Legacy VTK file of the C-alpha trace (Angstrom):
# vtk DataFile Version 3.0
C-alpha trace
ASCII
DATASET POLYDATA
POINTS 181 float
-12.947 -25.287 -87.938
-12.565 -28.873 -86.893
-15.346 -28.728 -84.334
-18.169 -26.394 -83.443
-17.216 -23.779 -80.825
-18.793 -24.175 -77.384
-20.456 -20.759 -77.715
-23.821 -20.205 -79.373
-22.679 -16.795 -80.607
-19.545 -14.680 -80.405
-20.002 -10.936 -80.785
-17.229 -8.356 -81.169
-17.481 -4.572 -81.216
-14.346 -3.584 -83.111
-11.412 -5.126 -84.981
-8.235 -5.548 -82.959
-6.321 -3.070 -85.104
-5.302 0.573 -84.963
-6.565 2.670 -83.183
-8.439 0.164 -81.025
-5.457 -2.056 -80.282
-3.538 0.888 -78.803
-6.488 2.003 -76.663
-7.133 -1.532 -75.420
-3.456 -1.966 -74.555
-3.569 1.248 -72.525
-6.675 0.001 -70.754
-5.313 -3.476 -70.081
-1.627 -2.847 -69.392
-1.511 0.863 -68.545
-3.534 0.661 -65.344
-6.450 2.547 -66.872
-9.620 0.639 -65.871
-11.623 3.830 -66.426
-11.855 2.933 -70.126
-14.313 0.138 -69.240
-17.361 2.413 -69.375
-16.481 3.733 -72.817
-15.771 0.241 -74.131
-19.033 -1.094 -72.659
-20.873 1.635 -74.553
-19.221 0.471 -77.777
-20.236 -3.111 -77.032
-23.842 -2.115 -76.403
-23.949 -0.528 -79.874
-22.788 -3.810 -81.417
-25.604 -5.753 -83.097
-26.824 -8.530 -80.823
-25.084 -7.500 -77.597
-27.922 -5.482 -76.023
-30.350 -8.212 -77.066
-28.197 -10.958 -75.488
-27.983 -8.997 -72.230
-31.700 -8.174 -72.329
-32.607 -11.854 -72.657
-30.802 -12.727 -69.421
-33.102 -13.399 -66.498
-32.456 -13.022 -62.788
-31.111 -16.598 -62.576
-28.793 -16.197 -65.578
-25.161 -15.081 -65.555
-22.898 -12.302 -66.804
-19.389 -13.669 -66.310
-15.955 -12.199 -67.024
-13.121 -14.373 -68.225
-11.080 -14.908 -65.044
-7.405 -14.062 -64.683
-4.909 -16.170 -62.788
-4.065 -14.881 -59.305
-0.549 -14.051 -60.509
-1.762 -12.026 -63.489
-4.384 -10.264 -61.384
-1.723 -9.269 -58.859
0.595 -8.000 -61.600
-2.085 -6.069 -63.481
-4.006 -4.879 -60.439
-7.433 -5.471 -61.976
-9.276 -7.873 -64.246
-10.114 -5.974 -67.415
-12.885 -8.449 -68.320
-14.531 -7.945 -64.907
-14.391 -4.158 -65.301
-15.949 -4.488 -68.743
-18.656 -6.899 -67.508
-19.473 -4.592 -64.585
-19.808 -1.594 -66.902
-21.993 -3.632 -69.265
-24.257 -4.595 -66.360
-24.607 -0.971 -65.229
-25.218 0.453 -68.692
-27.570 -2.274 -69.915
-29.586 -2.646 -66.733
-29.430 -6.446 -67.007
-30.971 -8.386 -64.132
-28.483 -11.243 -64.555
-26.118 -12.145 -61.762
-22.466 -11.152 -62.180
-19.770 -13.098 -60.386
-16.001 -13.550 -60.303
-15.986 -16.814 -58.343
-18.283 -19.065 -60.360
-15.919 -19.557 -63.298
-12.404 -20.162 -62.013
-8.975 -19.990 -63.583
-7.138 -23.035 -62.266
-3.690 -22.395 -63.604
-1.426 -19.539 -64.498
-0.434 -19.727 -68.160
1.937 -17.900 -70.451
0.383 -14.845 -72.099
-1.520 -15.980 -75.175
-0.114 -13.054 -77.176
3.306 -14.769 -77.119
2.051 -17.977 -78.736
0.902 -19.366 -82.064
-2.518 -20.961 -82.534
-1.644 -24.563 -81.611
0.394 -23.436 -78.614
-2.501 -21.214 -77.489
-4.852 -24.179 -77.502
-2.454 -26.283 -75.444
-1.662 -23.369 -73.115
-5.255 -22.975 -71.885
-6.299 -26.622 -71.959
-7.975 -27.322 -68.613
-7.171 -23.804 -67.388
-10.809 -23.062 -66.469
-13.352 -24.797 -64.285
-16.692 -23.962 -62.757
-16.637 -23.976 -58.958
-17.774 -27.569 -58.287
-19.816 -26.486 -55.267
-21.774 -24.053 -57.444
-22.070 -25.897 -60.759
-25.789 -26.506 -60.213
-26.319 -22.734 -60.508
-25.473 -22.999 -64.224
-27.709 -25.915 -65.206
-30.151 -24.747 -67.862
-29.081 -21.101 -67.555
-28.021 -18.509 -70.091
-24.538 -17.027 -69.808
-22.932 -13.995 -71.388
-19.167 -14.506 -71.157
-17.139 -11.282 -71.413
-13.530 -10.715 -72.454
-11.570 -7.845 -73.935
-9.777 -9.401 -76.922
-10.289 -12.552 -78.957
-7.442 -13.690 -81.162
-7.566 -17.444 -81.738
-10.521 -17.961 -79.387
-8.555 -20.510 -77.349
-9.074 -18.886 -73.926
-12.661 -17.912 -74.559
-13.610 -21.312 -75.941
-11.833 -23.169 -73.128
-13.790 -21.152 -70.554
-17.033 -21.608 -72.511
-16.461 -25.367 -72.616
-16.167 -25.436 -68.822
-19.497 -23.580 -68.606
-21.087 -25.918 -71.154
-19.795 -28.981 -69.280
-21.405 -27.604 -66.101
-24.772 -27.452 -67.850
-25.114 -23.913 -69.219
-27.890 -23.984 -71.820
-26.819 -20.984 -73.885
-23.481 -19.173 -74.004
-22.940 -15.901 -75.820
-19.379 -14.618 -75.853
-19.008 -10.849 -75.974
-15.590 -9.372 -76.743
-14.520 -5.814 -77.213
-12.131 -6.591 -80.079
-11.354 -9.492 -82.345
-8.469 -10.091 -84.679
-9.395 -10.827 -88.256
-9.695 -14.563 -88.905
-6.763 -15.967 -90.897
LINES 1 182
181 0 1 2 3 4 5 6 7 8 9 10 11 12 13 14 15 16 17 18 19 20 21 22 23 24 25 26 27 28 29 30 31 32 33 34 35 36 37 38 39 40 41 42 43 44 45 46 47 48 49 50 51 52 53 54 55 56 57 58 59 60 61 62 63 64 65 66 67 68 69 70 71 72 73 74 75 76 77 78 79 80 81 82 83 84 85 86 87 88 89 90 91 92 93 94 95 96 97 98 99 100 101 102 103 104 105 106 107 108 109 110 111 112 113 114 115 116 117 118 119 120 121 122 123 124 125 126 127 128 129 130 131 132 133 134 135 136 137 138 139 140 141 142 143 144 145 146 147 148 149 150 151 152 153 154 155 156 157 158 159 160 161 162 163 164 165 166 167 168 169 170 171 172 173 174 175 176 177 178 179 180
């Protein structure tokens, strides 16, 4: 790594490999948001995840990685939001959950079609905290939720936007992660 990631911790439940990759693809691309509850249960069994959610107070945040409007329209749902919602229900966290605090400013090519350097460039400046609400993040803890982490480009770009807005602690929680190269 050339620089420290903008997250304080990144926790993943399973490797992005068979059979998980097939199940996650069905969830994400097969219009099967019902898998979110099962996947949230897996995440809550992952060391550190329940603790991170339990440490969130009523002024802290549980935030999904946002999709672009175009991708949301195509897919019909945001898989990260479904996962975050299921995590909130199953963990009983008192943190606030929101889909309009962290914004996706631009539609980008799917990261799965790109190499590492192209992924980084693809999501540069893709995320921003709502400028009218940035003060709600100052000094707060955030658990940032996504389904899959490959290079970390999307997750880290979103986390940097949260950090720049003043978030004190950011824990990224992902269902699956590819093995580091």
